N, C-alpha and C positions, 0 to 999 in steps of 0.2 A: 484672571488674565496674567497676574504676576508670575504664577507658576509656569504658564505657557512661555512667557518671555525668557525665563531661566532655561527651560528645555530648548527653546530656539537657539540660545547662545551655545548650548552644548552640542546640538545635533544639526545645526544649519549646514555644516560641511561634512556630515557623516558619510563614510564610504559604504556603510552597511544598512543604516536605517533610513526609512522614509519618514518625513514629518510633514503633516499637512494641517491646515485649519480650514473649516468650512463655516461660513456665516449663517445667519438665520434665514437667508434666502436660498440656502443650499448651494452657494457658490464658493469656489475656492477663494480664500482671503490670504492664504500663505501656502507656499510649498518650499521645501528645502532644496538644496542643490542636487542631491541624488534623485529626488522625485522628478525635478525639472529635466535632468539629464536623460533619464530613462523614458519619459513620456513626451518630451517637447517635440521630438521628430514626428510623432503621430498627431499630436493635438495642438502644437504651438504653445504659446504662453497660456498656461491654465488659469492664472489668477483672473478672477472675474467670470470664468466659465462655470456652468453647472457641474457639480461633482460627477453626475451620471455619465458624462462624456467618456470617462475612462473605464466605467464599470460594465461588466457583463450584465445584460438585461435581467437575467434570472437572479442576480445578486443584489439588485437595487432594493428589493423588499427587505433583505437582511440589513442593509445600511439603515433603512427607515426604522426597523424594529430596534436595532442597537442604539440609534440616536435617541429614540423615545425612552429607552432604559436609562440613558445618561441623564436626561432632563428629569426623570422621575427620581433619580438618586445621584445628585450632582457630585457627591464625594467619592463615588465608586468608579472603577475602570471596568469596561466591558469588552470582551474579545469578539473578533469576527474574522472569518476567512473569506476573502473577496477576490474574484478573478478580474484581472485588468486586461484590456486589449493589448496585444503585443505588436500590432501593425502588420502581422504576417498571416492573419487569418486564425491565429491561435490566441492563447491567453497566458498571462503571467499569473501565477497563484500567489497571493499575498496574505500574510497574517497580520492583523491589526489589534491595537488596544485603543478604544475610544474613551474620551473623557469630556464632559461638558465644560464649556468656558462660561464664566459668569462675569458680569460687569461689576462696577463699584457698588451698585445697589442690589447685588446678588440676583439680578435678572439674567435669563439666558442670553448669551452673546454669540454662541456658536459651539462647534465641536472641534477638538483637536485630536489627531490620531497619530500614533507611532506605529510603523509597520515595517515589514521586511519581506523579501522574496523567498518563498518556500517551494518554488516550482521544482527544483532539482530533488528536494527532499520528498515531495509528493510523488514524483516520477519514480524515484528509487523505491519508495514504499509500495507503489503499484507493481513495479517489477518484482519486488520481493514476494508480494502476495501471489503473483503469477507463478513464481518459482515454487512457492509452497504448495500451490494448487497442483502444479505439475508433479511435485514429489509425492503428494498424497495419491495422485492418480497412479504414479509408478509403483508406490507401495501396494496399492490395491491390486494392480496387475501381478506384482510379485507374489502376493498372498494367494491369488487365484492359481498361479503357476505352481506354487508350493502345494496347494491343496490337490491339484491335479496329479502332481508327482507323487504325493504321499498316498493318495487313495486310489485314483483311477489307474495309474501306471503300475503301482506296486501290487494291486490285487491280482492281475493275471500272472505276475511273476511268482507271487506266493502260491498260486494254484499250480504253476509248473513245478515248483519245489515240492509241494505236497504230493502231486501225482508221481513225481520221480521217486519219492520215498515209498509210495504205495507199490509202484512197479518193482522196486528193489526187493520187496518181501516175497514176490512171486518167483517161482522157479523158472528161470529162463536161460537161454543160451548165453555164455560168458561174453561174446562179442556184443550182443544187444545190451547186456547189463552194463558193459563198459561205456556204450554210447549214452545210456540213460544217466550214468554217473557224470559224464561230461556235460550233459544238458543241465543236470542239477547244479553242478559247480558253476557253470556260466550264469545260471539264474541267480545264484547266491552272490556272485560278483556284481552283477547288474543291480541287485537289490542294495548292495553296499554303496554303489555309486549314487543311486537315487537318494539314499539316506544322507549322504554327504552334501549333495546338491540342496536338498530340503533344509539341512542345517544352515547352509550359507544363506539361503533365501530368508 
């Protein structure tokens, strides 16, 4: 309990960290100024209320598991990510460290937790994952385009170049030969363009 009193004096007016204590009846026994400011409008004075009033229903089991870990190993600190109601139909995502509180006889007296809001971080992380997924999809499409350019488009061009060279070896009228040479040159230019596009992709 002495350690908790020291932490209270340090973080009671923190502008970043939440500090709470929950008694053995799972009720808030202490909340710091920041926690009260963020959650008072939705829940009123939380001291005396069951801790679950602020917690997403799916995260209550996490709270129970971490609390049990604290009492099994009172000297250790255990982390948890918990969603809290924001009063607008959504949730604030919070990250916590839990530690058991013991009385003078070393018997369990409750849990104290230090936490902070990681909502923006999690949203940014989700957005980054979406961007990465989008980039991966774009890369895949570019690879498919590159393959199409390299193999499917270049094949008929190579055929045109080859046929032009074959026709060039036959005896033919000079005006037709001139047209075949122009076709062959245009095919070579197109082939070079496709190679450059492929290199960029």
